[in-house]
VOMIZA-41301 format. One record per residue: residue in three letters; x, y, z of N, C-alpha, C, O in turn. Coordinates in steps of 0.02 Angstrom, whole numbers, padded with zeros to 5 digits, always signed. Example, Ala and Ser with C-alpha at 12.3 -4.5 7.8 and 13.67 -1.06 7.14 Angstrom:
<atoms>
Ala+00660-00284+00390+00615-00225+00390+00660-00165+00390+00712-00166+00423;Ser+00642-00112+00354+00684-00053+00357+00645+00002+00394+00670+00057+00402;
</atoms>
This chain:
<atoms>
Met+05076+06757+04874+05130+06707+04823+05200+06705+04788+05219+06753+04754;Pro+05230+06660+04795+05302+06670+04754+05234+06649+04676+05181+06620+04663;Thr+05290+06693+04645+05294+06661+04573+05342+06646+04529+05400+06655+04547;Ile+05329+06620+04462+05377+06591+04426+05449+06627+04419+05502+06598+04409;Arg+05440+06696+04428+05476+06741+04438+05530+06732+04469+05586+06724+04446;Asp+05503+06735+04550+05548+06754+04597+05570+06681+04610+05608+06672+04657;Val+05547+06618+04565+05582+06548+04572+05657+06561+04530+05713+06542+04548;Ala+05637+06603+04465+05697+06621+04429+05755+06662+04452+05815+06647+04458;Arg+05728+06711+04463+05787+06749+04523+05800+06734+04553+05858+06753+04548;Leu+05797+06678+04637+05826+06656+04658+05883+06596+04638+05937+06583+04664;Ala+05842+06559+04571+05897+06494+04546+05939+06536+04504+05984+06501+04480;Gly+05945+06611+04482+05995+06644+04434+05986+06604+04377+06038+06576+04361;Val+05925+06588+04331+05915+06554+04286+05829+06600+04241+05797+06647+04263;Ser+05820+06571+04191+05775+06607+04147+05715+06586+04171+05716+06534+04203;Ile+05655+06618+04161+05588+06595+04181+05573+06510+04127+05551+06455+04144;Ala+05599+06539+04056+05614+06465+04039+05616+06420+04055+05574+06376+04047;Thr+05684+06416+04092+05700+06352+04108+05656+06353+04157+05614+06310+04145;Val+05642+06387+04217+05598+06360+04267+05529+06305+04248+05505+06260+04282;Ser+05511+06330+04184+05440+06309+04171+05483+06248+04125+05459+06192+04121;Asn+05547+06265+04092+05545+06180+04057+05557+06134+04105+05543+06075+04095;Val+05589+06160+04172+05596+06115+04226+05534+06069+04254+05536+06008+04260;Leu+05473+06115+04269+05425+06094+04286+05378+06076+04270+05328+06060+04302;Asn+05398+06076+04175+05324+06056+04131+05368+06009+04108+05344+05986+04056;Gly+05425+05980+04122+05467+05949+04080+05457+05947+03978+05445+05910+03930;Gly+05474+06021+04002+05509+06028+03897+05563+06007+03893+05582+05951+03908;Arg+05618+06091+03851+05679+06041+03837+05725+06010+03902+05722+06021+03963;Gln+05746+05989+03881+05813+05963+03938+05844+06014+03933+05865+06051+03888;Val+05845+06008+04036+05892+06020+04061+05942+06003+04103+05932+05960+04146;Arg+06006+06034+04097+06052+06020+04129+06054+06007+04199+06037+06051+04238;Pro+06080+05930+04227+06063+05888+04289+06053+05968+04368+06016+05995+04408;Glu+06141+05964+04330+06151+06029+04374+06104+06081+04413+06092+06083+04474;Val+06078+06124+04357+06030+06175+04346+05961+06131+04352+05920+06175+04363;Arg+05931+06081+04351+05884+06062+04363+05872+06053+04445+05817+06063+04472;Val+05941+06030+04484+05949+06022+04546+05945+06112+04578+05935+06110+04639;Val+05951+06177+04555+05948+06198+04590+05882+06269+04579+05868+06320+04610;Val+05856+06235+04517+05785+06263+04513+05743+06220+04559+05699+06248+04591;Leu+05751+06172+04564+05702+06127+04594+05719+06143+04699+05684+06118+04743;Ser+05763+06175+04709+05800+06205+04763+05759+06261+04775+05732+06260+04831;Ala+05747+06311+04740+05733+06373+04738+05629+06357+04741+05579+06385+04762;Val+05642+06316+04715+05549+06285+04698+05533+06290+04782+05514+06337+04817;Arg+05551+06214+04799+05545+06214+04884+05557+06274+04945+05526+06285+04997;Glu+05619+06306+04914+05637+06345+04963+05586+06412+05005+05581+06437+05061;Leu+05547+06422+04922+05496+06483+04908+05427+06465+04932+05379+06498+04953;Gly+05438+06397+04922+05367+06340+04926+05328+06355+04861+05267+06354+04870;Tyr+05346+06370+04800+05311+06387+04752+05253+06343+04718+05274+06301+04678;Ile+05216+06344+04725+05139+06290+04686+05128+06334+04630+05109+06392+04625;Pro+05150+06275+04575+05145+06294+04506+05059+06306+04494+05027+06283+04542;Asn+05017+06337+04443+04960+06340+04432+04960+06317+04372+04960+06353+04323;Arg+04960+06218+04369+04925+06189+04314+04874+06200+04278+04870+06199+04217;Leu+04822+06215+04327+04759+06213+04303+04753+06279+04229+04720+06274+04177;Ala+04794+06330+04248+04794+06406+04206+04824+06359+04155+04790+06352+04104;Arg+04887+06324+04161+04926+06308+04107+04883+06258+04057+04880+06264+03996;Ser+04852+06209+04095+04800+06188+04055+04780+06205+04002+04792+06188+03944;Leu+04734+06254+04034+04692+06304+03983+04722+06327+03930+04687+06333+03880;Arg+04787+06344+03927+04822+06387+03876+04843+06331+03835+04849+06336+03774;Ser+04855+06278+03865+04910+06230+03805+04857+06168+03797+04874+06115+03771;Arg+04788+06181+03824+04756+06102+03818+04801+06044+03829+04810+06004+03783;Arg+04819+06040+03863+04858+05997+03908+04860+05985+03968+04888+06031+03999;Thr+04839+05935+04005+04818+05905+04089+04918+05915+04119+04936+05950+04166;Gln+04959+05876+04076+05027+05838+04093+05004+05786+04145+05030+05786+04200;Thr+04965+05750+04132+04923+05677+04136+04900+05641+04100+04864+05655+04051;Leu+04925+05568+04129+04933+05499+04125+04903+05436+04142+04929+05403+04187;Gly+04857+05417+04116+04791+05383+04145+04821+05306+04125+04836+05284+04070;Leu+04825+05267+04205+04848+05212+04182+04802+05151+04224+04787+05159+04283;Ile+04788+05104+04195+04743+05069+04212+04775+04997+04214+04794+04971+04161;Val+04783+04957+04286+04825+04884+04291+04750+04838+04342+04701+04851+04377;Pro+04792+04770+04307+04716+04727+04315+04731+04718+04361+04686+04679+04377;Asp+04782+04725+04435+04799+04718+04504+04837+04739+04537+04888+04705+04548;Ile+04829+04809+04570+04906+04834+04594+04895+04806+04640+04875+04847+04680;Thr+04893+04731+04674+04911+04707+04692+04953+04647+04695+04971+04615+04744;Asn+04966+04637+04630+05032+04595+04602+05075+04635+04597+05062+04694+04588;Pro+05138+04613+04602+05196+04637+04597+05234+04655+04534+05279+04697+04524;Phe+05200+04606+04490+05207+04604+04411+05188+04687+04414+05224+04733+04435;Phe+05135+04692+04392+05085+04750+04407+05102+04813+04427+05101+04864+04392;Ser+05129+04807+04527+05177+04865+04522+05237+04894+04498+05254+04952+04486;Gly+05272+04819+04491+05359+04853+04461+05346+04881+04390+05387+04915+04358;Leu+05284+04863+04369+05250+04925+04313+05243+04983+04326+05270+05033+04303;Val+05215+04977+04355+05171+05077+04381+05242+05108+04396+05266+05151+04359;Lys+05275+05084+04454+05351+05112+04445+05387+05119+04430+05429+05156+04455;Ala+05396+05078+04363+05420+05140+04293+05411+05158+04255+05448+05175+04209;Ile+05347+05162+04262+05283+05228+04224+05296+05285+04240+05299+05338+04207;Glu+05307+05268+04312+05277+05348+04342+05341+05376+04350+05334+05436+04360;Gln+05403+05358+04350+05480+05364+04344+05494+05394+04295+05527+05445+04291;Thr+05462+05356+04240+05485+05409+04163+05436+05448+04161+05445+05445+04100;Ala+05391+05483+04167+05325+05509+04156+05350+05562+04199+05335+05615+04170;Arg+05377+05573+04247+05396+05627+04314+05459+05651+04278+05468+05711+04266;Ala+05497+05612+04264+05575+05638+04214+05519+05693+04180+05515+05754+04188;Arg+05490+05661+04150+05465+05713+04080+05416+05782+04104+05399+05824+04062;Gly+05396+05786+04174+05332+05833+04200+05266+05803+04195+05215+05837+04185;Tyr+05266+05749+04200+05196+05708+04197+05178+05685+04250+05219+05646+04274;Gln+05126+05694+04286+05112+05666+04329+05056+05588+04331+05001+05613+04319;Val+05045+05520+04339+05018+05459+04319+04952+05444+04387+04960+05439+04448;Leu+04873+05438+04335+04823+05447+04386+04813+05368+04395+04760+05361+04365;Leu+04827+05322+04411+04818+05245+04402+04765+05223+04458+04757+05250+04512;Ser+04734+05177+04437+04672+05159+04442+04675+05072+04422+04712+05055+04375;Ser+04623+05004+04472+04650+04943+04459+04572+04940+04445+04524+04964+04474;Ser+04581+04893+04378+04522+04865+04356+04477+04807+04403+04417+04805+04418;Glu+04534+04762+04418+04502+04721+04474+04494+04645+04433+04455+04601+04451;Glu+04536+04642+04382+04533+04593+04317+04445+04608+04312+04413+04556+04314;Asp+04415+04652+04307+04342+04648+04286+04328+04718+04227+04329+04778+04240;Ala+04317+04687+04164+04314+04725+04126+04269+04783+04108+04281+04822+04062;Gln+04190+04785+04166+04150+04834+04176+04203+04874+04195+04219+04920+04157;Ile+04236+04863+04253+04260+04926+04294+04317+04949+04259+04344+04997+04286;Glu+04351+04922+04192+04391+04936+04189+04373+04985+04129+04407+05030+04106;Tyr+04322+04968+04115+04284+05025+04035+04271+05060+04073+04307+05108+04061;Asp+04222+05080+04142+04205+05138+04181+04272+05177+04198+04265+05236+04211;Leu+04344+05148+04200+04387+05193+04225+04415+05214+04188+04436+05271+04196;Ala+04432+05173+04117+04431+05216+04069+04397+05266+04046+04433+05305+04016;Leu+04329+05284+04049+04296+05350+04029+04327+05406+04088+04349+05463+04086;Ala+04319+05368+04124+04314+05405+04216+04389+05454+04189+04397+05515+04192;Leu+04432+05406+04165+04519+05453+04144+04518+05496+04102+04549+05549+04098;Ala+04459+05461+04051+04450+05511+03981+04418+05589+04000+04429+05644+03976;Ser+04376+05566+04051+04351+05644+04081+04384+05682+04115+04357+05738+04116;Arg+04423+05679+04139+04466+05715+04182+04522+05724+04123+04573+05713+04155;Gln+04534+05732+04081+04555+05758+04015+04619+05729+04013+04669+05760+03995;Val+04619+05664+04034+04717+05643+04031+04759+05642+03968+04740+05593+03936;Asp+04792+05663+03945+04828+05653+03903+04841+05597+03841+04845+05600+03780;Gly+04845+05549+03885+04837+05487+03847+04846+05428+03920+04854+05441+03979;Met+04840+05354+03878+04819+05313+03922+04866+05239+03918+04867+05207+03865;Ile+04899+05219+03974+04920+05154+03970+04905+05104+03999+04921+05096+04057;Val+04842+05023+03941+04825+05008+03966+04848+04921+03964+04867+04892+03913;Ile+04838+04883+04046+04832+04819+04047+04786+04807+04049+04759+04806+04105;Pro+04755+04792+03999+04671+04761+03992+04638+04688+04000+04659+04638+03970;Thr+04605+04688+04029+04545+04637+04058+04548+04597+04002+04550+04537+04017;Gln+04549+04608+03943+04532+04564+03872+04560+04589+03830+04580+04647+03831;Asp+04570+04537+03770+04620+04545+03709+04582+04620+03683+04521+04624+03691;Ser+04616+04672+03655+04588+04728+03611+04522+04746+03622+04480+04744+03577;Pro+04508+04766+03686+04441+04800+03677+04434+04866+03645+04471+04915+03641;Lys+04350+04846+03615+04343+04884+03561+04356+04939+03589+04395+04977+03561;Tyr+04322+04959+03664+04288+05026+03666+04382+05078+03691+04379+05131+03721;Leu+04445+05050+03672+04508+05075+03671+04515+05096+03609+04553+05142+03594;Leu+04466+05054+03552+04500+05083+03489+04463+05156+03486+04493+05210+03479;Arg+04371+05146+03496+04378+05245+03498+04385+05288+03546+04376+05348+03558;Leu+04407+05231+03572+04438+05317+03633+04501+05345+03607+04525+05402+03612;Ser+04521+05299+03580+04619+05305+03551+04598+05358+03495+04638+05405+03491;Glu+04553+05360+03458+04536+05426+03409+04539+05477+03436+04521+05523+03399;Lys+04555+05495+03495+04545+05556+03535+04601+05564+03597+04637+05613+03609;Thr+04598+05509+03627+04679+05518+03655+04713+05453+03665+04688+05404+03693;Pro+04772+05457+03640+04835+05399+03622+04823+05352+03685+04807+05372+03741;Val+04832+05295+03667+04817+05215+03706+04870+05177+03683+04875+05160+03624;Val+04924+05155+03742+04949+05119+03734+04940+05053+03771+04951+05067+03830;Leu+04928+04998+03767+04949+04924+03784+05000+04918+03795+05052+04936+03766;Leu+04984+04879+03856+05043+04835+03892+05037+04760+03919+04982+04740+03941;Asp+05092+04720+03919+05106+04667+03934+05043+04604+03894+05065+04559+03858;Arg+04981+04609+03905+04913+04594+03880+04915+04626+03799+04885+04678+03784;Ile+04947+04593+03758+04953+04649+03701+04920+04585+03636+04945+04580+03580;Gly+04855+04539+03663+04824+04531+03588+04778+04529+03547+04728+04521+03582;Gly+04761+04531+03488+04707+04569+03457+04759+04573+03403+04813+04546+03389;Glu+04710+04625+03373+04738+04669+03322+04782+04709+03336+04788+04740+03389;Asp+04829+04714+03269+04871+04785+03272+04837+04834+03282+04825+04841+03221;Cys+04800+04892+03312+04758+04944+03276+04815+04977+03356+04829+05037+03357;Leu+04831+04948+03393+04838+04989+03424+04910+04997+03443+04942+04956+03409;Asp+04960+05040+03491+05053+05058+03511+05034+04972+03546+04976+04952+03557;Arg+05092+04935+03556+05078+04897+03601+05153+04868+03628+05201+04865+03590;Val+05157+04847+03701+05191+04840+03712+05239+04785+03752+05259+04820+03798;Gly+05261+04739+03759+05271+04677+03793+05319+04626+03769+05370+04642+03739;Ile+05301+04549+03786+05376+04508+03752+05340+04470+03690+05283+04477+03667;Asp+05389+04430+03673+05362+04370+03644+05364+04335+03671+05420+04318+03689;Asn+05289+04286+03702+05267+04244+03756+05266+04183+03706+05258+04130+03736;Ile+05271+04177+03635+05262+04088+03625+05353+04095+03611+05376+04043+03589;Gln+05403+04151+03621+05478+04146+03618+05480+04119+03711+05518+04075+03732;Ala+05455+04137+03731+05489+04147+03810+05465+04089+03835+05508+04049+03854;Ala+05386+04068+03843+05381+03991+03852+05400+03925+03836+05391+03871+03865;His+05436+03945+03770+05488+03901+03718+05548+03877+03758+05570+03822+03774;His+05568+03946+03770+05627+03939+03796+05634+03896+03883+05681+03859+03897;Gly+05584+03911+03926+05573+03891+03985+05556+03808+03947+05582+03760+03975;Thr+05526+03801+03905+05514+03748+03897+05570+03668+03891+05573+03612+03916;Gln+05604+03709+03843+05680+03692+03805+05713+03673+03878+05726+03614+03889;Tyr+05724+03721+03926+05765+03734+03970+05738+03669+04018+05783+03631+04036;Leu+05692+03659+04034+05645+03599+04066+05682+03517+04041+05721+03481+04073;Ile+05655+03511+03977+05668+03460+03937+05740+03444+03913+05759+03392+03886;Ser+05775+03495+03927+05856+03466+03951+05863+03458+04010+05920+03436+04018;Gln+05839+03464+04054+05855+03415+04136+05840+03357+04132+05846+03317+04179;Gly+05821+03345+04085+05796+03283+04053+05724+03256+04099+05720+03202+04128;His+05659+03321+04097+05611+03327+04104+05555+03305+04050+05545+03343+04003;Arg+05512+03238+04058+05477+03256+04000+05397+03259+04022+05349+03288+03998;Arg+05405+03229+04061+05308+03243+04092+05314+03325+04138+05330+03330+04198;Ile+05300+03371+04101+05282+03438+04107+05242+03470+04123+05215+03492+04073;Met+05207+03499+04191+05151+03497+04192+05141+03597+04194+05160+03634+04240;Leu+05108+03616+04130+05109+03671+04141+05028+03736+04161+04973+03745+04135;Leu+05055+03759+04206+05006+03811+04253+04979+03871+04228+05015+03922+04225;Ile+04904+03872+04204+04910+03933+04182+04841+03986+04210+04801+03957+04247;Ser+04828+04050+04195+04770+04069+04216+04712+04056+04188+04665+04027+04215;Thr+04716+04085+04117+04652+04101+04084+04657+04063+04019+04716+04060+04004;Leu+04625+04039+03984+04651+04022+03900+04619+04082+03860+04633+04100+03803;Glu+04575+04109+03904+04567+04188+03850+04593+04241+03857+04548+04283+03848;Leu+04656+04275+03871+04714+04313+03852+04761+04276+03825+04791+04228+03850;Ala+04770+04304+03760+04834+04312+03697+04877+04297+03743+04897+04239+03745;Asn+04893+04330+03777+04973+04298+03803+04977+04260+03829+05029+04259+03862;Ile+04939+04210+03835+04932+04149+03911+04927+04083+03868+04947+04026+03883;Arg+04882+04113+03792+04885+04072+03746+04934+04057+03720+04945+03997+03717;Glu+04977+04098+03695+05046+04117+03667+05090+04070+03683+05129+04035+03650;Arg+05073+04079+03768+05151+04031+03813+05119+03972+03810+05164+03931+03799;Val+05062+03940+03813+05039+03865+03794+05066+03840+03733+05091+03786+03719;Glu+05053+03901+03696+05068+03866+03620+05189+03864+03612+05231+03832+03579;Gly+05191+03899+03645+05276+03895+03660+05285+03826+03689+05308+03780+03654;Tyr+05264+03819+03760+05259+03747+03773+05258+03675+03726+05304+03635+03725;Gln+05202+03669+03691+05171+03616+03647+05247+03617+03582+05278+03570+03559;Arg+05254+03688+03572+05296+03690+03522+05370+03645+03526+05404+03618+03482;Ala+05380+03652+03615+05453+03656+03637+05453+03559+03618+05492+03522+03588;Leu+05374+03547+03662+05371+03469+03686+05372+03443+03631+05389+03384+03622;Ala+05350+03495+03570+05350+03434+03500+05436+03407+03468+05466+03359+03444;Glu+05443+03464+03486+05523+03493+03442+05558+03424+03470+05589+03390+03429;Ala+05554+03399+03546+05604+03360+03567+05548+03295+03555+05570+03254+03595;Gly+05495+03267+03528+05475+03208+03518+05444+03205+03545+05425+03147+03540;Leu+05404+03241+03593+05344+03222+03659+05296+03229+03627+05294+03275+03586;Gln+05244+03190+03636+05171+03216+03632+05139+03257+03688+05108+03235+03736;Pro+05154+03336+03670+05074+03356+03736+05039+03335+03739+05006+03309+03693;Asp+05023+03339+03821+04963+03271+03853+04924+03370+03881+04942+03417+03918;Pro+04863+03354+03833+04810+03409+03882+04801+03417+03946+04788+03468+03978;Gln+04811+03345+03967+04798+03350+04044+04846+03384+04084+04836+03403+04141;Leu+04902+03391+04050+04956+03421+04106+04941+03499+04101+04960+03535+04147;Val+04909+03526+04048+04893+03616+04059+04864+03616+04109+04820+03572+04104;Val+04861+03645+04164+04794+03665+04204+04781+03751+04200+04815+03801+04194;Ala+04719+03735+04204+04668+03826+04225+04662+03824+04263+04622+03785+04290;Cys+04714+03880+04304+04697+03871+04371+04639+03939+04378+04608+03941+04430;Gly+04629+03981+04339+04591+04036+04344+04641+04103+04354+04698+04104+04376;Arg+04591+04169+04324+04652+04218+04362+04670+04254+04438+04713+04295+04454;Gly+04613+04215+04481+04642+04228+04547+04700+04173+04567+04747+04178+04607;Ala+04682+04127+04528+04745+04048+04588+04765+04071+04658+04817+04088+04685;Asp+04694+04063+04677+04691+04066+04760+04703+03996+04780+04730+03993+04835;Thr+04691+03938+04751+04706+03866+04799+04776+03855+04770+04807+03890+04729;Ala+04791+03808+04796+04865+03770+04805+04820+03698+04813+04858+03653+04798;Gln+04741+03666+04833+04724+03595+04865+04718+03582+04800+04742+03528+04786;Ala+04684+03623+04735+04664+03583+04679+04729+03550+04648+04736+03491+04632;Val+04782+03607+04642+04824+03601+04601+04872+03515+04619+04893+03476+04576;Ala+04877+03509+04703+04907+03463+04728+04852+03383+04695+04873+03326+04682;Gly+04806+03399+04693+04767+03369+04665+04791+03320+04598+04779+03261+04589;Val+04825+03365+04559+04828+03362+04484+04906+03335+04483+04927+03293+04443;Ile+04937+03361+04526+04992+03347+04532+04994+03270+04562+05028+03234+04526;Thr+04965+03235+04620+04951+03175+04613+04925+03120+04564+04940+03060+04565;Lys+04875+03160+04513+04839+03114+04488+04895+03112+04424+04908+03055+04406;Tyr+04925+03156+04394+04975+03161+04325+05056+03150+04375+05108+03124+04355;Gln+05046+03174+04429+05118+03131+04423+05173+03186+04380+05181+03158+04325;Pro+05186+03205+04380+05235+03274+04326+05292+03292+04380+05288+03309+04439;Ser+05350+03281+04332+05436+03279+04343+05449+03346+04361+05491+03361+04403;Ala+05399+03403+04319+05402+03477+04330+05354+03512+04305+05312+03497+04262;Ile+05365+03565+04339+05304+03637+04341+05335+03677+04322+05391+03695+04339;Phe+05281+03708+04259+05307+03752+04232+05267+03829+04247+05269+03859+04193;Ala+05240+03861+04285+05193+03917+04323+05217+03962+04267+05275+03979+04259;Ala+05158+03983+04223+05143+04011+04182+05154+04092+04203+05190+04127+04166;Thr+05117+04127+04275+05114+04177+04287+05171+04185+04384+05187+04148+04431;Asn+05179+04237+04367+05222+04202+04441+05187+04208+04536+05210+04207+04593;Arg+05126+04214+04503+05035+04196+04578+05048+04138+04571+05047+04103+04622;Leu+05062+04110+04516+05043+04023+04507+05117+03995+04518+05117+03935+04505;Ser+05163+04012+04531+05239+04005+04554+05218+03980+04614+05224+03921+04629;Leu+05191+04025+04652+05172+04043+04741+05134+03954+04731+05164+03903+04749;Val+05058+03954+04698+05008+03943+04700+05051+03846+04700+05031+03799+04734;Ala+05114+03845+04647+05140+03778+04654+05191+03761+04700+05206+03703+04711;Val+05225+03821+04732+05270+03809+04788+05215+03771+04852+05229+03724+04890;Gln+05164+03802+04849+05117+03782+04910+05101+03718+04914+05106+03684+04965;Ala+05074+03696+04846+05060+03635+04831+05105+03591+04836+05081+03546+04870;Ile+05136+03582+04826+05215+03565+04831+05233+03527+04892+05239+03466+04901;Arg+05240+03579+04933+05240+03590+05016+05211+03543+05059+05233+03506+05102;Glu+05113+03563+05020+05062+03513+05044+05071+03424+05024+05058+03377+05062;Leu+05094+03421+04961+05108+03354+04941+05186+03333+04982+05209+03276+04982;Gly+05213+03385+05009+05285+03355+05053+05318+03303+05013+05339+03248+05031;Leu+05321+03334+04945+05387+03325+04905+05455+03348+04908+05471+03407+04914;Ala+05486+03307+04905+05565+03342+04938+05544+03357+04837+05511+03333+04792;Phe+05615+03443+04860+05600+03492+04813+05669+03541+04795+05681+03594+04824;Pro+05700+03520+04756+05684+03492+04660+05696+03415+04652+05680+03382+04602;Gln+05729+03388+04714+05726+03299+04683+05677+03281+04664+05677+03265+04605;Gln+05624+03276+04696+05544+03261+04666+05508+03275+04607+05480+03237+04567;Ile+05515+03339+04610+05477+03401+04598+05515+03441+04566+05555+03459+04609;Ser+05532+03474+04502+05554+03541+04482+05499+03593+04479+05441+03578+04492;Leu+05521+03668+04459+05489+03687+04465+05498+03763+04425+05516+03806+04465;Leu+05490+03785+04369+05510+03851+04342+05431+03913+04334+05374+03912+04312;Gly+05482+03964+04370+05418+04017+04352+05419+04073+04303+05469+04091+04274;Phe+05346+04105+04295+05388+04164+04228+05372+04219+04276+05317+04224+04303;Asp+05423+04261+04284+05422+04320+04308+05448+04323+04348+05438+04274+04384;Asp+05506+04383+04381+05530+04364+04429+05563+04408+04478+05615+04437+04464;Phe+05533+04413+04538+05542+04452+04614+05576+04441+04633+05598+04386+04617;Glu+05611+04476+04680+05647+04479+04733+05610+04438+04795+05644+04429+04845;Trp+05554+04418+04794+05540+04339+04850+05547+04273+04813+05523+04221+04837;Ser+05589+04276+04740+05605+04215+04707+05678+04204+04733+05710+04163+04700;Thr+05714+04235+04792+05780+04228+04808+05789+04211+04885+05841+04206+04917;Leu+05704+04203+04910+05679+04208+04965+05676+04130+05000+05696+04100+05050;Leu+05627+04118+04926+05614+04030+04933+05646+03997+04934+05694+04006+04896;Gln+05645+03938+04976+05711+03893+04975+05662+03831+04940+05604+03818+04956;Pro+05715+03791+04874+05769+03838+04854+05766+03889+04822+05712+03914+04838;Tyr+05787+03917+04791+05777+04011+04748+05731+03967+04713+05716+03910+04729;Leu+05705+04009+04647+05653+04001+04609+05681+04027+04530+05671+04083+04507;Ser+05720+03966+04492+05704+03998+04418+05675+04026+04390+05622+04010+04417;Ala+05653+04076+04334+05592+04079+04303+05635+04105+04246+05695+04116+04250;Val+05599+04113+04197+05568+04158+04139+05564+04215+04160+05520+04225+04202;Lys+05620+04288+04130+05616+04342+04163+05604+04422+04132+05646+04459+04107;Gln+05547+04432+04139+05530+04486+04077+05548+04553+04102+05537+04571+04160;Pro+05579+04596+04048+05602+04653+04087+05575+04710+04114+05591+04761+04084;Leu+05537+04718+04163+05484+04743+04211+05522+04826+04192+05508+04859+04142;Glu+05550+04837+04225+05577+04921+04192+05584+04936+04117+05550+04984+04099;Gln+05615+04910+04075+05604+04915+04017+05533+04911+03979+05506+04944+03934;Met+05520+04865+04010+05408+04864+03965+05382+04927+04011+05337+04949+03975;Gly+05384+04961+04058+05388+04998+04072+05393+05071+04055+05354+05118+04046;Arg+05457+05058+04053+05489+05159+04001+05449+05134+03937+05397+05166+03938;Thr+05448+05110+03906+05450+05098+03842+05383+05117+03825+05367+05141+03771;Ala+05332+05102+03888+05252+05112+03853+05258+05183+03869+05247+05233+03835;Cys+05279+05177+03931+05273+05261+03928+05322+05316+03884+05301+05373+03883;Glu+05370+05304+03856+05401+05334+03828+05380+05337+03734+05399+05381+03696;Leu+05336+05275+03715+05300+05287+03666+05236+05320+03658+05209+05350+03611;Leu+05216+05303+03726+05139+05361+03719+05172+05446+03754+05133+05483+03783;Leu+05221+05458+03747+05247+05527+03769+05272+05547+03684+05272+05606+03665;Glu+05290+05492+03640+05311+05531+03576+05269+05534+03539+05276+05568+03488;Arg+05187+05485+03559+05132+05492+03518+05107+05576+03535+05102+05620+03492;Leu+05097+05583+03601+05102+05666+03641+05132+05717+03592+05111+05775+03592;Ala+05192+05693+03541+05242+05759+03548+05214+05760+03455+05231+05806+03418;Gly+05182+05715+03436+05154+05717+03356+05187+05679+03327+05209+05691+03270;Glu+05200+05608+03370+05221+05567+03308+05162+05518+03278+05150+05472+03317;Arg+05126+05517+03225+05085+05499+03179+05118+05426+03136+05087+05405+03088;Ser+05158+05405+03151+05147+05320+03114+05118+05286+03119+05080+05299+03166;Glu+05106+05233+03095+05067+05167+03106+05096+05145+03179+05150+05158+03206;Pro+05019+05095+03207+05045+05076+03274+05093+05012+03264+05099+04968+03222;Arg+05134+05037+03346+05192+05007+03342+05179+04933+03389+05131+04925+03427;Arg+05230+04888+03375+05192+04826+03425+05261+04828+03427+05293+04839+03376;Ile+05295+04815+03492+05356+04809+03529+05368+04754+03561+05329+04747+03608;Leu+05411+04706+03556+05423+04644+03587+05511+04659+03601+05555+04675+03562;Leu+05512+04645+03683+05571+04661+03722+05593+04565+03726+05554+04517+03723;Pro+05670+04563+03733+05676+04511+03745+05684+04473+03828+05720+04503+03868;His+05657+04420+03848+05654+04394+03897+05732+04361+03899+05776+04348+03858;Thr+05718+04356+03996+05807+04309+03999+05768+04264+04030+05707+04268+04035;Leu+05821+04198+04063+05795+04139+04120+05868+04156+04154+05927+04163+04137;Ala+05829+04158+04211+05883+04141+04287+05876+04092+04302+05816+04082+04314;Val+05921+04033+04312+05942+03984+04328+05954+03990+04376+06001+04027+04391;Arg+05904+03944+04444+05946+03971+04514+05940+03885+04539+05972+03838+04515;Gln+05892+03882+04590+05897+03806+04623+05824+03764+04632+05815+03715+04668;Ser+05781+03793+04597+05710+03756+04592+05727+03716+04519+05708+03660+04533;Val+05745+03713+04468+05752+03638+04440+05800+03611+04454+05851+03642+04469;Ala+05796+03539+04453+05843+03483+04456+05832+03441+04407+05774+03437+04386;Pro+05902+03385+04367+05895+03345+04341+05872+03314+04370+05866+03318+04432;Leu+05837+03248+04307+05797+03214+04312+05829+03168+04340+05884+03176+04313;Val+05837+03106+04389+05897+03067+04404+05886+03018+04362+05831+02991+04366;Gly+05927+02997+04319+05904+02927+04265+05900+02942+04206+05922+02909+04158;Val+05872+02991+04205+05875+03024+04118+05924+03071+04108+05956+03105+04148;Thr+05928+03067+04015+05997+03106+03984+05934+03125+03943+05882+03093+03932;Ser+05956+03189+03922+05927+03235+03894+05955+03214+03811+05938+03248+03762;
</atoms>
């Protein structure tokens, strides 16, 4: 079997340089990295990571738990985390909790037993206590769902500000009866979106109507129930607080045969490729997916490198994508 010395000899570099390329050590110039990886492929060199982990007490692996890998929001975060980790010589062990707190707990213990160096978790509930205990031995970063006490590192957005911005935009287009579709009030990030929505209404002199805040559950599988609520309460606009609820809202609008957006407008939360495949194109509050995943991974790697500051709460900026699905309310001035 070829050795690391063989790789170094073929690439014309030192053994230390090969090690840095393969293990994410010191930064290596891109052109040198290409030559080293080319030599690795040509020789078929396989690093002995077990031996290295025994020496360094590191496995060069990170654990990642997401609630639902089929959700494009979470898969977008996974992609950014894996790219960041790979560039630093780490591999990511990915697990899906299926929005089940017990499964999440079991997965976290399984990852810890595999000696992952650290974990990034998008939890099914706010600040799970078991993660606080686990973080005493294994660094943990919470991502996206970052409610609860600030005892762990957290990366997300200011959900109050984001929902406030989106609601303000709908109000500026003349809408007064704005339905807010949410998943569940069990999660702080969703409660914060409700708060931002209510603040914007109050600032505009509008009395928030609790009947217009509709909890659909985490699965958000049915559009029929949402169609019934639309028929009953006659909103002129819908603000869907998650990406999947945007699709539910579109289905409900289609079922009712409403002119869209002439009779009813829709603003989504999160932005994806399918946002411009729908007709009309979906306007949405955008979270910086790539930046969120990259920041969470970099923060975890800082902890692994010895950073010992107090737990950090990093809030990244949102943006508003204005497209076609929100139309001014005819006959109403903002």
